[in-house]
C-alpha positions in Angstrom: 109.5 -48.2 0.2 106.5 -45.9 0.1 107.0 -42.2 -0.3 106.8 -40.2 2.9 103.4 -38.2 3.1 103.8 -34.7 2.0 102.9 -32.0 4.5 100.2 -29.5 3.6 101.4 -25.9 3.4 100.6 -24.0 6.6 99.0 -21.2 4.6 96.5 -23.6 2.9 95.4 -25.0 6.2 94.9 -21.6 7.6 92.9 -20.6 4.6 90.6 -23.6 4.9 90.2 -22.9 8.6 89.3 -19.3 8.0 86.6 -20.3 5.4 85.1 -22.9 7.8 85.1 -20.3 10.6 83.4 -17.8 8.3 80.7 -20.2 7.3 80.1 -21.3 10.8 79.7 -17.7 11.9 77.3 -17.0 9.0 75.2 -20.0 9.9 74.9 -18.8 13.4 74.0 -15.3 12.2 71.4 -16.7 9.8 69.7 -18.5 12.7 69.7 -15.4 14.9 68.8 -13.0 12.1 66.0 -15.3 10.8 64.2 -15.1 14.2 64.7 -11.3 14.1 63.4 -11.1 10.6 60.2 -13.0 11.5 59.6 -10.8 14.5 60.6 -7.5 12.9 58.2 -4.8 11.9 58.2 -3.2 8.5 60.5 -0.4 7.7 59.1 3.1 7.4 59.2 3.9 3.7 58.2 7.1 1.9 59.3 9.3 4.8 60.8 12.2 2.9 59.0 15.3 4.3 56.1 16.3 2.1 52.8 18.1 2.0 49.5 16.9 0.5 48.3 19.5 -2.0 45.4 17.6 -3.4 43.4 14.6 -2.3 40.5 13.6 -4.6 39.2 10.1 -4.8 42.0 7.8 -6.0 44.3 10.7 -6.7 46.9 12.2 -4.3 49.3 15.0 -5.1 52.3 15.6 -2.9 54.9 18.3 -2.8 58.2 17.4 -1.2 59.9 20.0 0.9 63.1 21.4 -0.7 66.4 20.4 0.7 68.6 23.1 -0.9 68.5 26.9 -0.6 68.4 27.3 -4.4 66.2 25.1 -6.7 65.9 24.8 -10.4 63.2 27.0 -12.0 61.1 24.3 -13.6 59.3 21.9 -11.1 59.0 18.1 -11.6 55.7 16.2 -11.5 56.3 12.5 -11.1 53.4 10.4 -12.4 53.2 6.9 -10.9 51.6 3.8 -12.4 48.1 3.2 -11.2 48.9 -0.3 -9.9 51.9 0.8 -7.7 52.6 2.8 -4.6 54.8 5.8 -5.0 57.1 5.0 -2.1 59.2 2.8 -4.5 60.8 6.1 -5.4 61.2 7.1 -1.8 62.8 4.3 0.1 64.9 4.8 3.1 67.4 7.8 3.3 70.3 7.1 0.9 68.2 4.9 -1.4 65.4 7.4 -2.1 65.1 8.8 -5.6 63.0 11.6 -4.3 65.7 12.5 -1.7 68.3 12.5 -4.5 66.4 14.9 -6.7 65.7 17.2 -3.7 69.4 17.3 -2.8 70.3 18.0 -6.4 68.1 21.1 -6.2 64.9 20.0 -8.0 61.4 21.0 -6.9 59.5 17.7 -6.7 55.8 16.9 -6.8 54.3 13.4 -7.1 50.9 12.2 -8.5 50.4 9.0 -6.5 47.3 6.8 -6.3 45.2 5.0 -3.7 42.9 2.1 -4.3 39.8 3.1 -6.3 36.6 2.5 -4.3 33.8 0.4 -5.6 31.9 3.4 -6.8 35.0 4.5 -8.8 34.8 1.4 -11.1 33.6 3.6 -14.0 36.8 5.7 -14.0 38.1 5.7 -17.6 41.3 6.6 -19.4 40.1 10.1 -20.0 39.6 10.6 -16.3 43.3 10.1 -15.7 44.6 11.8 -18.9 42.1 14.7 -19.3 41.2 15.3 -15.7 43.6 14.0 -12.9 46.9 14.9 -14.6 45.8 18.3 -15.9 44.4 19.2 -12.5 47.7 18.3 -10.9 49.7 20.2 -13.5 47.6 23.3 -12.7 48.2 22.9 -9.0 51.9 22.5 -9.5 51.9 25.7 -11.6 49.9 27.5 -8.9 52.0 26.2 -6.0 55.4 26.8 -7.7 54.5 30.1 -9.4 56.0 28.7 -12.6 54.2 28.0 -15.9 56.5 25.3 -17.2 56.4 21.7 -15.8 58.6 18.7 -16.2 57.0 15.3 -16.1 58.6 12.0 -15.1 56.4 8.9 -15.8 57.3 5.5 -14.3 56.1 2.3 -16.1 52.4 2.8 -16.9 52.7 6.3 -15.5 54.8 6.9 -18.5 52.0 5.8 -20.8 49.6 8.2 -19.0 52.2 10.9 -19.4 52.6 10.3 -23.1 48.8 10.4 -23.5 48.7 13.6 -21.6 51.5 15.1 -23.7 49.9 14.1 -27.0 46.5 15.5 -26.0 48.0 18.8 -24.7 50.4 19.7 -27.4 50.2 23.4 -26.5 50.3 22.7 -22.8 52.9 23.7 -20.2 54.9 20.5 -20.5 58.6 21.5 -20.9 60.5 18.2 -20.7 59.3 14.6 -20.5 61.1 11.6 -18.9 59.8 8.0 -19.1 61.1 5.0 -17.2 60.4 1.4 -18.4 57.4 2.6 -20.3 55.7 0.2 -22.8 54.8 1.5 -26.3 54.6 -1.6 -28.5 52.3 -3.9 -26.6 53.1 -6.9 -28.8 56.3 -7.1 -26.8 54.4 -7.8 -23.6 54.4 -11.5 -24.5 52.9 -13.1 -21.4 50.3 -10.3 -20.9 49.4 -10.8 -24.6 48.8 -14.5 -23.9 47.0 -13.7 -20.7 44.6 -11.3 -22.4 44.2 -13.1 -25.7 40.8 -11.9 -27.0 39.9 -15.4 -28.1 39.9 -16.6 -24.5 39.8 -13.6 -22.3 36.3 -12.0 -21.9 37.3 -8.6 -20.4 33.7 -7.4 -20.7 32.3 -10.2 -18.6 35.1 -9.8 -16.1 34.6 -6.0 -15.6 30.8 -6.3 -15.7 30.9 -9.0 -13.1 33.4 -7.7 -10.5 33.8 -4.0 -11.2 37.3 -3.0 -10.1 40.0 -5.6 -10.9 41.4 -7.0 -7.6 45.1 -6.6 -6.8 45.4 -10.4 -6.4 44.7 -10.8 -10.1 47.3 -8.2 -11.1 49.9 -9.5 -8.7 49.4 -13.1 -10.0 49.9 -11.9 -13.6 53.3 -10.4 -12.5 54.2 -13.6 -10.7 53.6 -15.7 -13.8 56.3 -13.7 -15.6 58.8 -15.4 -13.4 57.1 -18.5 -11.8 60.1 -19.5 -9.7 61.2 -16.1 -8.7 59.6 -16.1 -5.2 61.1 -19.4 -4.3 64.5 -18.4 -5.6 64.4 -15.0 -3.8 63.5 -16.7 -0.5 66.4 -19.1 -0.9 68.7 -16.1 -1.6 67.3 -14.3 1.5 68.2 -17.3 3.7 71.6 -17.5 2.3 72.2 -13.8 2.9 70.3 -13.6 6.2 73.6 -12.7 8.0 73.9 -9.6 5.8 71.9 -6.8 7.3 72.0 -4.6 4.2 70.7 -7.4 2.0 67.9 -8.2 4.4 66.8 -4.6 4.7 66.8 -4.2 0.9 64.8 -7.5 0.5 62.2 -6.3 3.0 61.7 -3.0 1.2 61.3 -4.4 -2.3 59.2 -7.4 -1.2 56.8 -5.1 0.6 56.4 -2.9 -2.4 56.0 -5.9 -4.8 53.1 -7.2 -2.7 51.5 -3.8 -2.2 49.6 -3.8 -5.6 46.6 -1.6 -6.1 43.4 -2.7 -7.8 42.5 -1.2 -11.1 39.3 0.7 -12.0 37.2 -1.6 -14.1 36.5 0.6 -17.1 40.1 1.8 -17.1 41.2 -1.9 -17.2 38.7 -2.6 -20.0 40.0 0.3 -22.1 43.6 -0.7 -21.5 43.0 -4.2 -22.6 41.1 -3.3 -25.7 43.0 -0.2 -26.9 46.5 -1.1 -25.9 46.8 -4.9 -25.4 44.5 -5.9 -28.3 44.7 -3.1 -30.8 48.1 -1.6 -29.9 46.7 1.8 -30.7 49.5 3.8 -29.0 52.1 2.2 -31.3 49.9 2.3 -34.4 49.2 6.0 -33.8 45.4 5.5 -33.8 44.8 6.1 -30.0 42.1 8.5 -28.9 41.3 9.6 -25.3 37.8 11.1 -24.7 37.4 11.8 -28.4 40.8 13.6 -28.6 43.6 12.3 -30.8 46.6 11.0 -28.9 49.3 10.6 -31.5 52.7 10.5 -29.8 54.4 11.4 -33.1 53.1 15.0 -32.5 54.9 15.4 -29.3 57.9 17.7 -29.8 59.1 18.5 -26.2 62.6 17.1 -25.2 62.3 13.5 -24.0 64.6 11.1 -22.1 63.5 7.4 -22.2 65.2 4.9 -19.9 65.0 1.2 -20.8 66.0 -1.6 -18.4 68.1 -4.3 -20.1 66.7 -7.1 -18.1 63.1 -5.9 -17.6 60.8 -8.9 -17.3 57.6 -6.8 -16.9 58.1 -4.4 -19.7 60.7 -6.1 -22.0 62.9 -3.9 -24.1 61.1 -4.9 -27.3 58.0 -3.3 -25.8 59.7 -0.1 -24.7 62.5 0.6 -27.2 60.3 1.7 -30.1 59.2 4.9 -28.2 62.1 7.1 -29.4 61.6 6.3 -33.1 57.9 7.1 -32.7 58.1 10.3 -30.8 58.2 13.6 -32.8 60.8 15.4 -30.7 64.1 16.5 -32.2 65.7 16.5 -28.7 65.3 12.9 -27.7 67.5 10.4 -26.1 67.2 6.7 -25.1 69.4 5.2 -22.4 69.6 1.4 -22.0 71.0 0.4 -18.6 71.6 -2.9 -16.8 68.9 -3.8 -14.3 65.3 -4.9 -14.1 61.9 -3.1 -14.0 62.4 -2.0 -10.4 66.2 -2.0 -9.9 66.6 0.4 -12.9 64.9 3.2 -10.8 65.4 2.1 -7.2 68.1 0.5 -5.1 71.9 0.5 -5.1 72.4 0.1 -8.8 70.0 2.9 -9.7 72.0 5.3 -7.4 75.0 4.7 -9.6 73.5 4.3 -13.0 70.2 6.0 -13.7 70.0 8.8 -11.2 73.2 10.6 -12.3 72.2 10.3 -16.0 68.8 11.8 -15.3 70.4 14.6 -13.2 72.8 15.5 -16.0 70.0 15.5 -18.7 67.3 17.3 -16.7 69.4 19.9 -14.9 70.5 21.7 -18.1 66.8 21.8 -19.3 65.2 23.0 -16.1 66.7 26.5 -15.7 
């Protein structure tokens, strides 16, 4: 006689039924939300209240309106990378680094950039380091009524901040913070291959087209992770039912595609001095005839490195602390990528509190 069929436990059947029901509901939501996503308008980013203090060519200086009755004595000047829009640090409320700083009592200014015009193709490194940044520092001093200034540099904004600090050793800089900032350009492997002097004629490129178009810059970032766009779109579809995921995707995708062109001469210098000759790391860098040796920098510095940064790998950014001359210096290595280190849900929990703790005691 054959054995009687064993009945399936009721709880197991219920569990399977629940999972099927959940997947069916998510599939329905994906279809509905997919249509909404295509038809939706872009979210308003960078909306924290601010005033424009300076607007000069490609340079914009903002002052964000305080959100607390008492603020720390020393103001913060954030220096953005010249390829990126500053709103990555000012996403929607609750995910805005700027808003976080303001609510913690900091007085915040930002040096942001717009696309250089055709006639600005001759902008050089010294225009940024010896003109734009010093002018903004002076305006922050004037507006705040305080001589000391803290600087936070993000990505290549960190490089510009280091160059400023090393060429203004007796300047008003009180504390320096750098996020995902390259120092040893040998660690930028794909960019090294892309700009190999044996095959890449930077002089011909700049002389022919002037400013380097954003499409070229964006494509170089895309090559770092060739399949990332396809993977991210698949993940978007799988999570289309999740409103929070979709909102976050929209914000970061918009920023990633909003790349600025680079002034031609500035790109030429960057390629030759940093990518080819690695002068910042080798301590042979000069800007406008002035020595820019970062080992001479002595102000307190906090350097944040992203563990999974594909744009500025850790081997490119980690040597900074050993090169810098400061006695009060600290490196923090956190999980995350080039953008998620400073913006998004993980940054809220990881980097932002660490920065607040470090900077608050040095800003009074």
